[in-house]
N, C-alpha and C positions, 0 to 999 in steps of 0.2 A: 402582146396578148392582153385581153381585157381582164381586169380583176373582178371577181364576183362582188367585191365590195362597191363597185361602181354602179350596180343596179339601183335604180331609183325607187325610193320608198313610195308606194302608191298614195298613202295618206298625205304625204308632203306634196306630191305632185298635184293632187286634188286641191289642196289648200292654195298652192301657187296659182293654179288655173283660175280659181275664184278671185284671187287678188287681181290677176291680170285682166280678167273680164271687166273689172270696174274702170279700166283704162279708157276704152277697151283696147287691149293689146293682144295680138295674135301670136300663137306659138310657132317658132321656126327652129330648125336645127341649122347650125352654121358649120360647114366642113372647113375646119381651120387646123390643118395638120400641125402636130400629131394628134389633135383632139377633134371631137365633134362637140361644139359648144351649144348649150341650150339657150335659146333666146326667146323673148316676147317683144313684139314690135307694133308700132303704129306709125306709118309713113304716109302722110297725106299732103305734103308740100314739097315736090320734087326739087325745087331750087333753093330751099332753105336749109340752114344748118341742122344737124341731128344732135340731139341730147343723148349721150351714151351713158348708161348706168352700169356699173360693175359691182357685183355682189361681194359681200364679205367672205371670210374664210369658211363660214358655215359650221357644221358639226365636225370639226377636225379632231377634237378630243372628246372622249367620254369623261375623263377625269384628268388631273394633272399628269398622270403617268400612263394612261391607257388611251391609245389612239382609237378613233372611230373606224368602223368598217365602211362608212359612207359619209361623205362630207356635205350632203344635201342639208340645207338649213332647216331647222324647225320653224324659224320665224324669218322669212326673207325680207329684211328691212330694205335692201336695195330695190327689190321688186315693188315693194309698197310705195317707195318714193317715186319710182318710175310711173306707176299707175296713177299717182296723184298729180303728176306734172301735166298741165294743160297744153304744153307746146305741141305743135302739129306733128313733129318728127321725134319719136321716142324709140330707142332701142335699148333694151335691157339685156345684158349678157351675163349669165351665170358663170361661175368658176369651173375649171375642168373637173369632170366627174360628178358635178352637181346636176341632178335631174335627168341625166343622160342614161338611157338603158344600157345594160352591160352587153347586150348582143348586137348593138348597132355597129355597122361596119366603119372601119378606119378610126376607131376611138381607142388610142393607146393609153388607157387609163390604169394608174396604179396608185397605191397609197402614198408613194413618195410625193405625188403632186398635191396632196393636201397636208404634207408634213414638211420636211426640209427643203423640198424643191417647189414649194408653192409659188415662188416668185423666180423660178429658174428662167433662163434665156428662152428656152423653147416655149414656156408658158407665155411670155411676153410676145414672142413671135406669132403665137396663134392669134392673139388679139390684134396684132398688126395685120394679119391676114384677113381677119373679120372686117376690120375697118377699111382696108383696101377694097374688099368686095362691095361694101356699102358705098364707098366713094365712087367706084366704077359704075355702079347701077344708078346712081343718083347725081350724075353730071359733075362729078368731082367736088361734091359737097364738103363742107368743113364741119368740125365737131366741137361741142362743148362736153367735157368729160366730168362725170360725177362718180366718185368712188366712195363706197361705204366700208368702214373698218379696214380690213386687209385689202379690199378692192381699191382703196385709196392709193396704196403703193403701186398697184398695177397701172392705175390711171396716171399717176405721176411719172412713171417710167415711160409710158406711151407718149405722154406730153413732151417729155425730154427728148424723144427720138423722132418726133413727127413735125411737119411744118404746116399741117392742116388743122391744128388744134387751136381754137380761139380762146378757150378758158378752161380752168380746172376748179372744180369744187370738191371738197372732201367733207364727209359727215362721220364724226367719231373716228377719224381717219388715222390709220397707222402710217404716218408719213416719215418715219425713221425706223426701219425694221431692226437695224442693228441695236439701236438704243432700246427698242421695245423688248428685244430678247434679253438684253442686259438688265433692264429695269425689273423684269419679272423673274430674273435669275433662272432662265430656261436655256436649253442648248442653242447655240448660234446656228445660223443657216448659211454656211459657206457656199452652198450651191445655189443660193437665191440672190437676186439683185435687190438693191436698196435705192429708192428714189432720192433719198437725202444725199447720196453720193453725186447726184446731178444738180444739186442746189446752186452751185456757183456758176453753172453754165446756163443752159436753156431755161431752166425753171426760174431763174432770177428775173427774167424779162417776160414771163407769162402771167397774164392776169389770173389771180387765183383767190378763192375765198374758202377759208377753213372754218367749219363749224364744230365746236368742241362741246361735249357734254359736260354740264356743270357738275354732275355727280358721277361722272364716268370713271370708274376705278380700273377698268381694263385698258383703255387707251386714255390716260389722264393728260392734262394740260402740259405736263413736263415733256411729253414726247413731241407735241407741236413745238414747244419752246426750243427744244434741241434742234429741230429742223430749221426753225426761223433763224437761229444763230449761224447756221451754215450758208444761208443765202448771202451772195455778194452784195445784193441790194434788196431793200424791203419796199421799193417804190410800187411793186406790183402785188404786194402781199396784203390781204385783208383777213381778219379773223373775227370770230364772235363766240364767246362762251354763252351757250344757250341755256337759259334758266329752266330748271325743272326737268332736264334730260339726263338720262343715264346712258350707258353704252347702247342699249337697244330700246329704250322707252322714251316716249315724248317726241319723236321725230316726225312721225306721220302727220300728226295734227298741226304741226308748225311748218311743214315743208312749203306750203304755198307762199306763206309770208316770207320764209327764208329765200325762196327763189327770187323774190323781188330785190334782194341784195345782189347787185350785179358785179361780178369781178371786173376790176378795171385798174389800170396803172395811173399813178399820180402824174 
């Protein structure tokens, strides 16, 4: 059943729509069981790779001890980055329960999916379904993944399990969720998956670029460093501490120049 908390806040949807229009990106719903994922897209080059942007955790908590009734972000950084990307093929995918109306059919949304199960296997599988649909419609195209904040963990997990991902970029990315919860002294997430657990396998050979906020206290450099130490090889790993950025500020105006830093293996 749908949770009333999954109803989208109209003001936030209006803000997201205005951001997407600068792309210009068109609104789409993606049927990706067990969720309906909200997406904004621009697909103009059928035979070229698609840049996939995955949003952060959004408004998961109202305070350290009070969960939100709706995870739709106040400031969708991932969408802002997607709209700024001049690449011909852009697909932004929100997280489960973000922006999706409560009464939409086949969306099995509940608070668990922006709390302890935010990175659960069924969440990752829903993104696999979305990417499989895009691949089928666009001649088996390949993907460049971009994850903001908690969206980085989803992007990393997808990259570890797929063979059509060309590169991974993270922005203020939670790239080791177990270390993240320990660092902040909050409850662990045993029902969620952690991309850092795949560091020694597929992720070690994937071109990846991690952008870390110089003044980011929410996802500090230590989280990236812990992930880096788990990689079996650093030959495909690049990172950049971006001056003047916090967790949510300074990224939009720098994103075009940061996109010019291409993930590649040595």
